[in-house]
C-alpha positions as CSV (number, residue, x, y, z in Angstrom):
1,M,9.1,5.5,-31.7
2,T,6.6,5.5,-28.9
3,P,6.3,8.9,-27.1
4,P,7.7,8.6,-23.5
5,D,4.3,9.2,-21.9
6,E,2.7,6.3,-23.9
7,P,2.8,2.8,-22.4
8,L,5.0,0.2,-24.0
9,Y,3.1,-3.0,-24.7
10,N,5.4,-5.8,-25.6
11,W,8.8,-6.9,-24.5
12,Q,9.4,-3.2,-23.9
13,S,7.5,-3.2,-20.6
14,T,10.9,-4.1,-19.2
15,T,14.4,-3.3,-20.3
16,P,16.3,-5.6,-22.7
17,E,18.8,-6.3,-19.8
18,Q,16.1,-7.3,-17.4
19,W,14.4,-9.4,-20.0
20,R,17.6,-11.4,-20.5
21,H,17.4,-12.3,-16.8
22,L,13.7,-12.9,-16.7
23,K,12.8,-14.7,-20.0
24,D,13.8,-18.2,-19.0
25,F,11.8,-17.9,-15.8
26,A,8.8,-16.5,-17.7
27,Y,9.0,-19.4,-20.3
28,S,9.3,-22.0,-17.5
29,N,6.3,-20.6,-15.7
30,R,4.3,-20.6,-18.9
31,K,5.1,-24.3,-19.5
32,N,4.6,-25.3,-15.8
33,P,1.6,-23.3,-14.5
34,T,0.0,-24.1,-11.1
35,L,-3.4,-25.6,-11.3
36,A,-5.0,-22.3,-10.3
37,E,-3.0,-20.4,-13.0
38,K,-4.0,-22.9,-15.6
39,T,-7.6,-22.7,-14.6
40,L,-7.7,-18.9,-14.7
41,W,-5.9,-18.8,-18.0
42,E,-8.6,-21.0,-19.6
43,H,-11.0,-18.2,-18.8
44,L,-8.8,-15.3,-19.8
45,R,-7.3,-16.6,-23.0
46,N,-8.6,-15.8,-26.5
47,Q,-10.2,-12.5,-25.3
48,Q,-13.0,-14.4,-23.5
49,L,-13.6,-11.3,-21.4
50,G,-13.4,-9.0,-24.4
51,V,-9.7,-8.0,-23.9
52,K,-6.3,-9.6,-24.5
53,F,-4.4,-10.9,-21.6
54,R,-0.8,-12.0,-21.6
55,R,0.5,-14.6,-19.1
56,Q,3.9,-14.6,-17.3
57,H,4.6,-11.2,-18.8
58,A,7.7,-9.2,-17.7
59,I,7.0,-5.7,-16.2
60,D,10.0,-3.9,-15.0
61,A,11.9,-6.4,-12.9
62,F,8.9,-8.7,-12.3
63,I,7.0,-11.4,-14.0
64,A,3.2,-10.8,-13.7
65,D,1.0,-13.9,-13.7
66,F,-1.5,-12.2,-16.1
67,V,-1.7,-8.7,-17.5
68,C,-4.1,-6.8,-19.7
69,L,-1.7,-4.1,-21.1
70,P,-4.3,-1.7,-22.6
71,H,-6.1,-1.6,-19.2
72,K,-2.9,-1.6,-17.2
73,L,-4.3,-4.4,-15.1
74,V,-2.2,-7.1,-13.5
75,I,-3.8,-10.3,-12.0
76,E,-1.7,-12.3,-9.5
77,V,-2.6,-15.8,-8.2
78,D,-1.1,-16.4,-4.8
79,G,-0.3,-19.8,-3.4
80,G,0.3,-20.6,0.2
81,V,1.4,-17.4,1.8
82,H,3.7,-16.8,4.8
83,D,4.7,-13.4,6.3
84,Q,7.9,-13.0,4.1
85,Q,5.9,-13.8,1.0
86,K,3.1,-11.3,1.9
87,E,5.8,-8.5,2.4
88,Y,7.3,-9.3,-1.0
89,D,3.9,-9.4,-2.7
90,Q,3.1,-6.0,-1.1
91,M,6.4,-4.6,-2.4
92,R,5.7,-6.0,-5.9
93,T,2.2,-4.5,-5.9
94,E,3.6,-1.0,-4.8
95,L,6.2,-1.1,-7.5
96,L,3.7,-2.2,-10.2
97,N,1.4,0.6,-9.0
98,Q,4.3,3.1,-9.5
99,C,4.7,1.7,-13.1
100,G,1.0,2.6,-13.6
101,F,-0.5,-0.8,-13.2
102,R,-3.5,-1.8,-11.0
103,V,-3.0,-5.1,-9.3
104,I,-5.7,-7.5,-8.1
105,R,-4.8,-10.7,-6.2
106,F,-6.6,-14.0,-5.8
107,T,-5.6,-17.1,-3.8
108,N,-5.3,-20.4,-5.4
109,D,-8.4,-21.5,-3.4
110,Q,-10.4,-18.5,-4.8
111,V,-9.6,-19.4,-8.4
112,L,-10.2,-23.1,-7.9
113,Q,-13.4,-22.9,-5.8
114,E,-15.0,-19.5,-6.7
115,I,-14.1,-18.9,-10.4
116,D,-17.3,-17.1,-11.1
117,S,-16.7,-14.6,-8.4
118,V,-13.1,-14.2,-9.5
119,L,-14.2,-13.5,-13.1
120,K,-16.8,-11.0,-11.9
121,E,-14.2,-9.1,-10.0
122,I,-11.9,-9.1,-13.0
123,R,-14.7,-7.8,-15.2
124,A,-15.5,-5.1,-12.7
125,A,-11.8,-4.0,-12.7
126,L,-11.8,-3.9,-16.5
127,D,-15.0,-1.8,-16.5
128,T,-13.4,0.7,-14.1
129,H,-10.4,1.3,-16.4
130,P,-9.4,4.9,-15.8
């Protein structure tokens, strides 16, 4: 059994009840990524940055686009954003922070047009792991 102060790294990053509600959505998102998510995943998969990332991973009541669990780093790729979405994203970020995760966000355009800068920022976040 994992001690309570240790992070839980697999399906246990959410409750079994929450997972039942989230798993179909997570599977669907994995099968149908946006172009930006697909592009970023091609650079994160297979430990290309030296660490393992998961995609469409449940944390608490949310599905994170990408997460590096040992570094407690969540990466979100945001599409077209309107005011209500910005508020929701901010609330998600705050709740993920409360769960001990750092969150960095990129727009679709950043991922698609500035992938080198995006990867540089991710590497910097990994290097500053607390």
